[in-house]
C-alpha angles and dihedrals in degrees: 000000000000092000091066093255113169109251115238107263126204113221122195116199115186136169142113123294119281096038095106095258097143099042090045095045094048094047095047091048092049094046094050098040093247134138119257131212126190101200092185089064090057090054089047089049096055089043089052089051091051095048092046091050093048096244112165103253090197090061116076092186092057089048094048093050092061101032092109096051108080117075106223119192122186123199108212103200104123091210091055113014110186136190131190135180115207088341095310119122105236100169088115104036095049090064096062122117091246093059093041091054093052104038095089093054093048093043092055093064108101094217090055093049092048089052097047093040090057089052089050096050092049092052095045095050094047095051102114095195096039126262142239109221117192127194146096104282107023099112092041106039115000102047107009090164094053111145093233127018121193126186115199119204138174137168115275089244094055093045092049091050090051094047090049090052087057095043101060112231095003121156108245093212093050090046090051091052091048092050093051090048091050091048090053091051095047094044096047103044117113097229116065100331122201103272141149114249115236092241096043122118109233117219116188106207098185095105097029131092117233089252090056093050090050092050091049094051094043089054092051092049093047090052090051091047090052088053096245 
């Protein structure tokens, strides 16, 4: 470290869906030459595996019993993040409505969270150039000692509009209802609920463009890297 090299910082970015987490996290990691991890994709991947293998999603015991079986590998290049399950590329299949509707139930099972959290910690600590990890419980549970914690928020209306933009032809009101329902499920679950860490910097993205959010986060990371 004598040569003034920036130490690898671990950045946790949490917040509900539709706040620009993924776009922001990827862009910041790419701009700063860091690794990137979408933890939601890992939960989607294990959910996809459960669905594909006919596991009863309504039965937490059944889910817990096989939580250790699928091999989930995340590629952490922000320009091309990848995810495979047992060697199969699942980047597309994990975004289906079927997986989306079941991911909260699967994610709530403690054995699933323990398994995925372990994966996430391993990836974060082995990232040589630092890493941006995005999710719902990174700053609170997964990486409580992260160098920088950011919590992105936005009004339900703004989030629904953004999600509807992503989901072609989606009804904004229906999307808004679904988001509020998802928030409630994520915030009230017993294991690792969606919550803002006490030492997190909150960034309200409602009135900001994506570029402004990225610039804001890049500045925070650069300050942290410089040891300020």
